[in-house]
Structures are given as C-alpha cells and as structure tokens.
C-alpha positions in Angstrom: 0.0 0.0 0.0 1.2 3.5 -0.8 1.2 6.4 1.7 2.5 9.9 1.6 4.4 11.2 4.6 4.0 15.0 4.8 6.7 16.5 6.8 5.4 19.6 8.7 7.6 22.3 10.2 6.4 24.4 13.1 7.5 27.9 13.7 9.5 26.7 16.7 11.2 24.0 14.8 12.2 26.6 12.1 13.5 29.0 14.7 15.5 26.2 16.5 17.0 25.1 13.2 17.9 28.7 12.3 19.5 29.3 15.7 21.8 26.2 15.5 25.4 26.7 14.7 26.7 25.3 11.4 27.9 22.0 13.0 24.6 21.3 14.8 22.6 22.2 11.7 24.8 19.9 9.5 24.3 17.1 12.1 20.5 17.6 11.8 20.7 17.4 8.0 22.9 14.3 8.2 20.3 12.6 10.4 17.7 13.3 7.7 20.1 11.9 5.1 20.5 8.7 7.2 16.8 8.3 7.5 16.3 8.5 3.8 19.1 5.9 3.3 17.7 3.6 5.9 14.2 3.6 4.3 15.3 3.8 0.6 13.8 0.4 -0.2 10.3 1.7 0.8 10.6 5.3 -0.6 9.2 5.6 -4.1 9.5 9.3 -4.4 10.4 12.3 -2.2 11.1 16.0 -2.4 11.9 19.0 -0.2 9.5 21.9 -0.9 10.6 25.5 -1.2 9.4 27.8 1.6 5.7 28.6 1.8 6.2 32.2 0.7 7.1 30.8 -2.7 3.7 29.1 -3.1 1.0 30.2 -5.5 -2.5 29.4 -4.5 -5.4 28.9 -6.9 -8.9 29.3 -5.3 -11.6 27.7 -7.4 -14.5 29.3 -5.6 -16.9 31.8 -7.1 -17.3 32.8 -10.7 -13.6 33.2 -11.5 -10.5 31.4 -10.2 -8.5 33.6 -7.9 -4.7 33.4 -8.0 -2.7 34.6 -5.0 0.9 34.5 -4.0 1.8 32.5 -0.9 0.1 29.7 0.9 -3.7 29.3 1.1 -3.7 30.1 4.8 -1.2 31.7 7.1 -0.3 29.1 9.7 2.1 28.1 12.4 2.8 24.9 10.6 4.0 24.4 7.0 4.5 21.3 4.9 8.2 21.4 4.0 8.5 18.1 2.1 7.1 14.7 1.5 8.1 11.1 0.9 5.9 8.5 -0.9 6.4 5.1 0.6 5.2 1.6 -0.3 4.6 -0.5 2.8 2.4 -3.4 3.8 -0.1 -1.4 5.9 -0.7 1.7 8.1 1.2 0.1 11.0 4.4 -0.1 8.9 3.8 3.4 7.6 3.6 4.6 11.3 6.8 2.8 12.1 8.6 4.5 9.3 7.1 7.9 10.3 8.0 7.4 14.0 11.7 7.3 13.1 11.6 10.6 11.2 14.4 12.7 12.8 13.4 16.3 11.7 10.1 18.2 11.6 8.0 17.5 14.7 4.8 16.6 12.7 4.3 13.9 10.1 0.9 13.6 8.4 0.3 10.2 6.9 -2.1 9.8 4.0 -3.0 6.8 1.9 -2.5 7.2 -1.9 -5.1 5.8 -4.3 
C-alpha cells in the first residue's frame, strides 16, 4: 500500500534550526540523510519543498478562479517536504514515520 508522509515544520522548529550553529545544523541534515538511506527500499519518491512564501494558491470558488501569492492560509505549521512510501499497511507506515528525525509533525495519507 502507498502512503505519503507529509513533513510539517512548526515555527518553533524553524527557529530552532535557524539558531543552530553550522555544525549542529549539519548534524541535523545528516540525520535526515541517514533516515532516507535507511528507508530507501520503501521510498518511491520524495522532495523537499521550497518555503511557503514561494507558493502560488489557486482558489476555485466563485465565478472566476483567484490566484494569490503565498500559501492558502497563514499558519504556524507548513508542509516542507514529503516522501511517498510503499509498505504493507498503516502500521508499517507509522513505524517509518516514527523514526523521522526532523520536523515535529508527520501527516500520513494513503494514496489511491
């Protein structure tokens, strides 16, 4: 079964990462690299998203579509990346997600 793991940064996580010295920040990035390597057999696709301020939102409500710069809503949490995984079931997807070493929130969604 396929699932998408959505990696969600919080404002606090972003501040903490920004305040790290270069060595600590590199260690955090290395931990993410190790996570991807450890789960490579299950990951079918992944990407890191550019910051939310680079988003363009298309709202399909009303008579005419409305295009705006930036995310749909301003929030304290932002999806910063994702990985599509192929695993046996939700329990295995949860096990993979529990080992994620970075953003403090991982949303798991099944893929049709």
